[in-house]
C-alpha beads as a LAMMPS data file, in Angstrom:
LAMMPS data file: protein, C-alpha beads

226 atoms
225 bonds

1 atom types
1 bond types

-500.0 500.0 xlo xhi
-500.0 500.0 ylo yhi
-500.0 500.0 zlo zhi

Masses

1 110.0

Atoms # bond

1 1 1 -20.618 -4.542 -7.190
2 1 1 -17.360 -7.060 -6.947
3 1 1 -14.179 -6.198 -6.523
4 1 1 -11.572 -9.227 -7.229
5 1 1 -9.133 -9.921 -4.287
6 1 1 -5.611 -11.294 -5.264
7 1 1 -2.778 -12.430 -2.921
8 1 1 0.164 -12.186 -4.750
9 1 1 2.479 -13.545 -1.381
10 1 1 5.671 -13.027 -1.630
11 1 1 6.558 -11.236 -4.811
12 1 1 9.775 -8.894 -6.242
13 1 1 8.713 -5.530 -6.417
14 1 1 9.565 -4.925 -10.574
15 1 1 7.510 -8.077 -11.160
16 1 1 4.193 -7.096 -9.040
17 1 1 4.663 -3.635 -10.643
18 1 1 4.621 -5.223 -14.156
19 1 1 1.314 -6.788 -13.081
20 1 1 -0.447 -4.100 -11.823
21 1 1 0.539 -2.176 -15.356
22 1 1 -1.249 -5.003 -17.634
23 1 1 -4.093 -5.357 -15.445
24 1 1 -4.338 -1.195 -15.260
25 1 1 -4.798 -1.687 -19.226
26 1 1 -7.227 -4.381 -18.699
27 1 1 -9.550 -2.429 -15.881
28 1 1 -9.170 0.671 -17.866
29 1 1 -10.959 -1.120 -20.672
30 1 1 -13.284 -2.784 -18.389
31 1 1 -12.181 -5.739 -19.919
32 1 1 -12.026 -7.295 -15.919
33 1 1 -13.238 -5.850 -12.885
34 1 1 -11.706 -3.558 -10.209
35 1 1 -9.075 -5.705 -8.452
36 1 1 -6.919 -5.142 -5.203
37 1 1 -3.867 -7.017 -5.193
38 1 1 -2.445 -7.945 -1.901
39 1 1 1.195 -8.366 -1.661
40 1 1 4.810 -8.683 1.105
41 1 1 7.777 -7.431 -0.839
42 1 1 11.426 -8.191 0.155
43 1 1 12.861 -4.987 1.307
44 1 1 12.517 -2.501 -1.137
45 1 1 12.795 1.816 -1.271
46 1 1 10.507 3.371 -4.052
47 1 1 10.499 7.554 -5.174
48 1 1 7.410 8.726 -6.059
49 1 1 7.173 11.949 -8.821
50 1 1 7.842 14.395 -6.142
51 1 1 10.764 11.816 -4.449
52 1 1 13.979 13.103 -3.142
53 1 1 17.055 11.028 -3.180
54 1 1 18.301 13.344 -0.305
55 1 1 15.385 11.428 1.555
56 1 1 17.625 8.414 1.251
57 1 1 19.979 7.940 3.830
58 1 1 22.240 4.728 3.008
59 1 1 24.264 4.824 0.590
60 1 1 23.129 2.788 -2.620
61 1 1 26.373 0.923 -2.293
62 1 1 25.387 -0.329 1.222
63 1 1 21.530 -0.639 0.280
64 1 1 22.649 -2.993 -2.366
65 1 1 24.696 -4.759 0.103
66 1 1 21.813 -5.274 1.920
67 1 1 19.924 -6.582 -0.642
68 1 1 17.900 -3.351 -1.154
69 1 1 16.360 -2.432 -4.586
70 1 1 15.688 1.024 -5.337
71 1 1 12.725 2.140 -8.127
72 1 1 11.586 5.026 -9.097
73 1 1 7.672 5.304 -9.842
74 1 1 5.179 7.562 -11.237
75 1 1 3.136 7.403 -7.824
76 1 1 2.315 10.610 -5.849
77 1 1 4.453 11.054 -2.604
78 1 1 7.968 10.988 -1.695
79 1 1 10.172 7.767 -0.272
80 1 1 8.536 4.879 0.799
81 1 1 10.217 1.588 2.216
82 1 1 8.317 -1.640 1.523
83 1 1 9.474 -4.815 3.263
84 1 1 8.284 -8.143 5.094
85 1 1 5.882 -7.940 7.665
86 1 1 3.866 -5.673 5.910
87 1 1 0.700 -5.583 3.571
88 1 1 0.871 -3.727 0.530
89 1 1 -2.169 -3.389 -1.147
90 1 1 -2.680 -2.158 -4.773
91 1 1 -6.222 -1.358 -5.995
92 1 1 -6.709 -1.289 -9.559
93 1 1 -9.865 0.523 -10.031
94 1 1 -12.008 2.441 -12.515
95 1 1 -13.241 5.505 -10.679
96 1 1 -15.711 5.969 -13.537
97 1 1 -17.423 3.360 -11.099
98 1 1 -16.728 5.294 -7.874
99 1 1 -18.101 8.908 -8.553
100 1 1 -14.691 10.041 -10.277
101 1 1 -13.411 11.506 -7.126
102 1 1 -9.941 11.282 -6.162
103 1 1 -10.537 12.779 -2.420
104 1 1 -13.154 10.217 -1.742
105 1 1 -10.925 7.518 -3.231
106 1 1 -7.965 7.941 -0.841
107 1 1 -10.515 8.814 1.997
108 1 1 -11.893 5.454 1.660
109 1 1 -8.662 3.784 1.801
110 1 1 -8.094 5.778 4.927
111 1 1 -11.056 4.849 6.642
112 1 1 -10.325 0.974 5.670
113 1 1 -7.612 0.834 8.219
114 1 1 -9.117 3.540 10.714
115 1 1 -12.090 0.985 10.902
116 1 1 -10.030 -2.298 10.927
117 1 1 -7.718 -1.048 13.629
118 1 1 -10.419 0.222 16.026
119 1 1 -13.263 -2.719 15.184
120 1 1 -10.082 -5.734 15.640
121 1 1 -7.327 -4.318 17.783
122 1 1 -8.742 -1.100 19.800
123 1 1 -6.330 0.847 18.312
124 1 1 -7.529 4.523 17.437
125 1 1 -6.198 5.521 14.274
126 1 1 -6.936 8.846 12.595
127 1 1 -6.035 10.527 9.268
128 1 1 -3.057 13.342 11.612
129 1 1 -3.502 16.559 10.553
130 1 1 -4.710 16.103 6.740
131 1 1 -1.280 17.753 5.832
132 1 1 -0.377 14.468 4.812
133 1 1 -2.392 11.801 3.406
134 1 1 -1.982 8.061 5.605
135 1 1 -3.468 6.610 8.775
136 1 1 -1.935 8.077 11.841
137 1 1 -1.370 6.710 15.629
138 1 1 -0.924 9.888 17.469
139 1 1 2.165 11.334 14.984
140 1 1 3.588 7.804 13.965
141 1 1 1.835 6.575 10.301
142 1 1 0.729 2.908 10.046
143 1 1 -0.421 3.325 6.953
144 1 1 1.326 4.935 3.680
145 1 1 -0.687 5.827 0.552
146 1 1 0.774 6.688 -2.709
147 1 1 -1.407 6.316 -6.164
148 1 1 -1.321 7.336 -9.360
149 1 1 -4.770 7.943 -11.172
150 1 1 -4.354 7.889 -15.291
151 1 1 -7.308 8.117 -17.130
152 1 1 -9.413 7.875 -14.049
153 1 1 -7.795 4.249 -13.289
154 1 1 -5.636 4.152 -10.395
155 1 1 -2.396 2.143 -9.926
156 1 1 -0.297 2.148 -6.587
157 1 1 -1.664 2.477 -3.287
158 1 1 -0.881 1.592 0.008
159 1 1 1.293 0.294 2.743
160 1 1 0.370 -1.132 6.120
161 1 1 2.788 -1.862 8.829
162 1 1 1.490 -4.810 10.782
163 1 1 4.901 -6.882 11.346
164 1 1 7.404 -4.474 9.676
165 1 1 10.974 -4.306 10.915
166 1 1 10.468 -0.733 11.651
167 1 1 14.331 -0.109 12.245
168 1 1 14.499 -0.192 8.442
169 1 1 12.638 3.249 7.974
170 1 1 15.806 4.927 9.641
171 1 1 17.668 4.187 6.147
172 1 1 14.939 6.949 4.873
173 1 1 13.036 10.222 5.681
174 1 1 9.603 8.136 5.537
175 1 1 7.741 10.309 2.793
176 1 1 10.239 13.161 3.131
177 1 1 8.809 13.958 6.510
178 1 1 11.183 14.729 9.257
179 1 1 9.212 15.100 12.500
180 1 1 6.860 12.052 12.869
181 1 1 7.341 8.488 12.978
182 1 1 6.499 4.954 11.861
183 1 1 4.644 2.135 13.886
184 1 1 3.077 -0.661 13.394
185 1 1 0.519 -3.317 14.624
186 1 1 3.046 -5.777 16.142
187 1 1 4.582 -2.734 18.260
188 1 1 1.384 -1.122 19.470
189 1 1 -0.160 -4.478 20.636
190 1 1 2.974 -5.959 21.633
191 1 1 2.455 -9.176 19.617
192 1 1 3.506 -10.805 16.612
193 1 1 0.237 -10.864 14.555
194 1 1 -1.150 -13.443 11.778
195 1 1 -0.475 -11.975 8.315
196 1 1 -2.898 -14.080 6.999
197 1 1 -5.453 -12.864 9.030
198 1 1 -4.561 -8.974 8.546
199 1 1 -5.157 -9.563 5.297
200 1 1 -8.428 -10.841 5.381
201 1 1 -9.587 -8.365 7.712
202 1 1 -7.772 -5.918 4.997
203 1 1 -9.534 -7.236 2.027
204 1 1 -13.574 -7.315 4.145
205 1 1 -12.633 -3.633 5.176
206 1 1 -11.505 -2.395 2.183
207 1 1 -14.734 -3.662 0.329
208 1 1 -16.990 -2.393 2.986
209 1 1 -15.306 1.020 2.623
210 1 1 -16.244 0.935 -1.091
211 1 1 -19.845 -1.000 -0.601
212 1 1 -18.602 -3.951 -2.451
213 1 1 -17.994 -7.486 -2.009
214 1 1 -14.685 -9.169 -2.261
215 1 1 -14.221 -12.013 -4.912
216 1 1 -11.178 -13.736 -4.062
217 1 1 -9.283 -15.020 -7.038
218 1 1 -7.131 -18.218 -5.882
219 1 1 -5.972 -19.124 -9.527
220 1 1 -4.929 -16.738 -11.824
221 1 1 -2.487 -16.143 -14.802
222 1 1 0.495 -13.677 -12.931
223 1 1 2.592 -13.979 -16.017
224 1 1 3.559 -10.666 -17.536
225 1 1 4.490 -9.204 -20.947
226 1 1 8.071 -7.810 -21.154

Bonds

1 1 1 2
2 1 2 3
3 1 3 4
4 1 4 5
5 1 5 6
6 1 6 7
7 1 7 8
8 1 8 9
9 1 9 10
10 1 10 11
11 1 11 12
12 1 12 13
13 1 13 14
14 1 14 15
15 1 15 16
16 1 16 17
17 1 17 18
18 1 18 19
19 1 19 20
20 1 20 21
21 1 21 22
22 1 22 23
23 1 23 24
24 1 24 25
25 1 25 26
26 1 26 27
27 1 27 28
28 1 28 29
29 1 29 30
30 1 30 31
31 1 31 32
32 1 32 33
33 1 33 34
34 1 34 35
35 1 35 36
36 1 36 37
37 1 37 38
38 1 38 39
39 1 39 40
40 1 40 41
41 1 41 42
42 1 42 43
43 1 43 44
44 1 44 45
45 1 45 46
46 1 46 47
47 1 47 48
48 1 48 49
49 1 49 50
50 1 50 51
51 1 51 52
52 1 52 53
53 1 53 54
54 1 54 55
55 1 55 56
56 1 56 57
57 1 57 58
58 1 58 59
59 1 59 60
60 1 60 61
61 1 61 62
62 1 62 63
63 1 63 64
64 1 64 65
65 1 65 66
66 1 66 67
67 1 67 68
68 1 68 69
69 1 69 70
70 1 70 71
71 1 71 72
72 1 72 73
73 1 73 74
74 1 74 75
75 1 75 76
76 1 76 77
77 1 77 78
78 1 78 79
79 1 79 80
80 1 80 81
81 1 81 82
82 1 82 83
83 1 83 84
84 1 84 85
85 1 85 86
86 1 86 87
87 1 87 88
88 1 88 89
89 1 89 90
90 1 90 91
91 1 91 92
92 1 92 93
93 1 93 94
94 1 94 95
95 1 95 96
96 1 96 97
97 1 97 98
98 1 98 99
99 1 99 100
100 1 100 101
101 1 101 102
102 1 102 103
103 1 103 104
104 1 104 105
105 1 105 106
106 1 106 107
107 1 107 108
108 1 108 109
109 1 109 110
110 1 110 111
111 1 111 112
112 1 112 113
113 1 113 114
114 1 114 115
115 1 115 116
116 1 116 117
117 1 117 118
118 1 118 119
119 1 119 120
120 1 120 121
121 1 121 122
122 1 122 123
123 1 123 124
124 1 124 125
125 1 125 126
126 1 126 127
127 1 127 128
128 1 128 129
129 1 129 130
130 1 130 131
131 1 131 132
132 1 132 133
133 1 133 134
134 1 134 135
135 1 135 136
136 1 136 137
137 1 137 138
138 1 138 139
139 1 139 140
140 1 140 141
141 1 141 142
142 1 142 143
143 1 143 144
144 1 144 145
145 1 145 146
146 1 146 147
147 1 147 148
148 1 148 149
149 1 149 150
150 1 150 151
151 1 151 152
152 1 152 153
153 1 153 154
154 1 154 155
155 1 155 156
156 1 156 157
157 1 157 158
158 1 158 159
159 1 159 160
160 1 160 161
161 1 161 162
162 1 162 163
163 1 163 164
164 1 164 165
165 1 165 166
166 1 166 167
167 1 167 168
168 1 168 169
169 1 169 170
170 1 170 171
171 1 171 172
172 1 172 173
173 1 173 174
174 1 174 175
175 1 175 176
176 1 176 177
177 1 177 178
178 1 178 179
179 1 179 180
180 1 180 181
181 1 181 182
182 1 182 183
183 1 183 184
184 1 184 185
185 1 185 186
186 1 186 187
187 1 187 188
188 1 188 189
189 1 189 190
190 1 190 191
191 1 191 192
192 1 192 193
193 1 193 194
194 1 194 195
195 1 195 196
196 1 196 197
197 1 197 198
198 1 198 199
199 1 199 200
200 1 200 201
201 1 201 202
202 1 202 203
203 1 203 204
204 1 204 205
205 1 205 206
206 1 206 207
207 1 207 208
208 1 208 209
209 1 209 210
210 1 210 211
211 1 211 212
212 1 212 213
213 1 213 214
214 1 214 215
215 1 215 216
216 1 216 217
217 1 217 218
218 1 218 219
219 1 219 220
220 1 220 221
221 1 221 222
222 1 222 223
223 1 223 224
224 1 224 225
225 1 225 226
């Protein structure tokens, strides 16, 4: 099977959310193929369905001054930060094609980054103690995962720290976890990374995790209906 890969470039969170929602309807109805969107967002904080505003540490006025928006959304998980230097992936996938197994779906996403980091950067990452989802290097999270599954079709996805400004995570309690930290490929390699290369590696390894073939889409209508 093929998975369409769409690079949204740099895009405001709200617009990307509308694109996701529109594509979810099409994938659910099997009018279009399963799709992975890759994007970088300007600084934004999102709160999942279990998110607690207490886990946002800066006052809203200060965040506004810094140009940081806040979005309450319907994915799993608590509070998450997205920003430049981070590859955010939104797989819109009909799980009727992939065994209708949510646990397996999340595990395949985790495997994507465990294998990518090992094969390309010699970084040993794992699922941690499995108390929390995501991919970890020691006690530091490098990829956060938060999804929504409705009618066996997925939305939202993962946030992979590549060249992310890790100081921005001080604005929140990441995922509501107080006893662990965050890291990035840049921090672990002491080298600024090529984001375009990492996007390609992410797309290729993601598709390998699903035994699928990437189909890169360059010309696509990204208009959304209000």
